[in-house]
C-alpha positions as CSV (number, residue, x, y, z in Angstrom):
1,M,-4.3,27.3,45.2
2,N,-4.5,28.8,41.5
3,R,-5.2,32.1,40.5
4,V,-5.8,33.3,36.9
5,L,-3.9,36.1,35.8
6,L,-6.1,38.9,33.9
7,P,-4.2,42.3,33.3
8,E,-6.3,44.9,34.1
9,G,-8.2,46.2,30.9
10,W,-7.5,42.9,29.2
11,P,-10.4,41.1,27.8
12,R,-11.3,37.4,29.3
13,P,-9.6,35.0,26.6
14,N,-12.0,32.4,25.2
15,G,-11.3,28.7,26.4
16,Y,-7.8,29.6,28.4
17,S,-6.1,31.7,30.3
18,N,-3.4,34.0,29.8
19,G,-1.4,33.1,33.0
20,I,-1.9,31.0,35.9
21,E,0.0,31.5,39.4
22,A,0.0,28.1,41.1
23,T,1.6,26.7,44.5
24,G,2.2,23.3,45.4
25,R,3.7,19.8,44.0
26,M,4.3,20.3,40.6
27,V,3.3,17.0,38.0
28,F,4.6,17.0,34.6
29,V,2.9,14.8,31.8
30,A,5.0,14.1,28.8
31,G,3.3,14.6,25.4
32,Q,0.1,12.2,24.9
33,V,-1.1,11.5,21.9
34,G,-4.7,10.1,20.9
35,W,-3.9,6.2,20.9
36,T,-5.4,4.1,23.4
37,P,-3.4,2.3,26.3
38,D,-2.5,-0.6,24.1
39,G,-0.9,2.1,21.5
40,R,-3.5,1.5,18.8
41,F,-5.2,4.8,17.1
42,V,-8.7,3.7,17.3
43,E,-9.9,7.1,15.7
44,A,-8.2,8.7,12.7
45,D,-10.2,12.1,13.1
46,F,-8.7,15.0,14.8
47,A,-11.9,15.5,17.3
48,G,-11.8,11.5,18.3
49,Q,-7.9,11.6,19.0
50,F,-8.3,14.7,21.1
51,R,-10.9,13.0,23.0
52,Q,-8.3,10.1,23.6
53,T,-5.3,12.5,24.3
54,L,-7.3,13.9,27.0
55,K,-8.5,10.6,28.6
56,N,-4.4,9.6,28.1
57,T,-3.5,12.9,29.8
58,L,-6.3,12.4,33.0
59,A,-4.8,9.0,33.6
60,V,-1.4,10.2,34.1
61,L,-2.8,12.8,36.3
62,A,-4.8,10.5,38.5
63,E,-1.7,8.4,39.3
64,A,-0.5,11.7,40.9
65,G,-3.6,12.0,42.5
66,A,-4.6,15.1,40.1
67,G,-7.3,16.1,38.3
68,P,-8.3,18.3,35.6
69,E,-8.5,21.5,38.5
70,N,-4.7,21.1,39.0
71,V,-3.8,21.7,35.5
72,V,-2.1,25.0,34.9
73,R,-0.3,24.6,31.7
74,M,-0.6,22.7,28.0
75,T,0.8,23.1,25.0
76,W,-1.1,21.3,22.3
77,Y,1.1,20.0,19.0
78,V,-1.4,20.0,16.0
79,V,-0.1,18.6,12.4
80,D,-2.7,20.9,10.6
81,K,-4.3,24.0,12.0
82,R,-7.0,24.1,9.4
83,E,-7.9,20.4,11.0
84,Y,-8.0,21.9,14.3
85,A,-10.3,24.8,13.7
86,A,-12.5,22.7,11.9
87,A,-12.9,20.4,14.9
88,L,-13.3,23.2,17.6
89,R,-17.1,22.3,18.4
90,E,-16.3,19.0,18.8
91,V,-13.0,19.8,20.7
92,G,-15.1,22.5,23.0
93,A,-17.8,19.4,23.7
94,A,-14.9,17.1,24.6
95,W,-13.2,19.9,26.6
96,R,-16.1,20.6,29.0
97,E,-17.2,16.8,29.4
98,L,-13.8,15.7,30.7
99,M,-12.1,19.0,31.7
100,G,-14.8,21.2,33.3
101,A,-14.4,24.7,33.4
102,N,-11.0,24.7,34.0
103,Y,-8.7,26.7,31.4
104,P,-5.2,26.7,31.9
105,A,-2.5,28.8,30.3
106,M,-2.1,27.3,26.8
107,A,-0.5,27.4,23.5
108,V,-1.6,25.4,20.4
109,V,1.4,25.1,17.7
110,E,1.3,23.6,14.4
111,V,4.2,21.4,13.3
112,K,5.2,19.3,10.5
113,G,4.9,16.1,12.1
114,L,4.7,14.1,15.3
115,V,6.7,11.0,16.0
116,E,3.7,9.0,15.9
117,D,2.9,9.3,12.2
118,A,-1.0,8.3,12.7
119,A,-1.3,11.2,15.6
120,R,-3.0,14.4,14.6
121,I,-2.3,15.7,18.1
122,E,0.0,15.8,20.9
123,I,-0.4,17.4,24.5
124,E,2.0,18.1,26.9
125,T,0.9,19.2,30.5
126,T,1.8,20.8,33.5
127,A,-0.4,20.1,36.7
128,M,0.1,21.4,40.3
129,I,-1.1,19.9,43.4
130,G,-2.2,21.6,46.9
């Protein structure tokens, strides 16, 4: 089982957890970007690529018998923090639809670029099963 870590007196964060205590079998998902399984970027905008990135992440997790409820940690790499902030409404809607009410420990990092030039976001994920 996973347990959200919220130190006494700290406010509950919005959309993520400060920490997660987890036991079980670990699953590591390499950085996923917003392309389709055949390697094409159908969506050029941040929100569309974010949705596809989550779908790709969930497909890899499913291969290990895991789902969104098993995700304990994510690192998001974005090429433009303003673009990310402007898309938060759509990002939140995609999150609720695909990930549900699961809020892992997360970090969002702005980077100069990603290996795939068309990518707007890349997400690395850790999950625990059991």
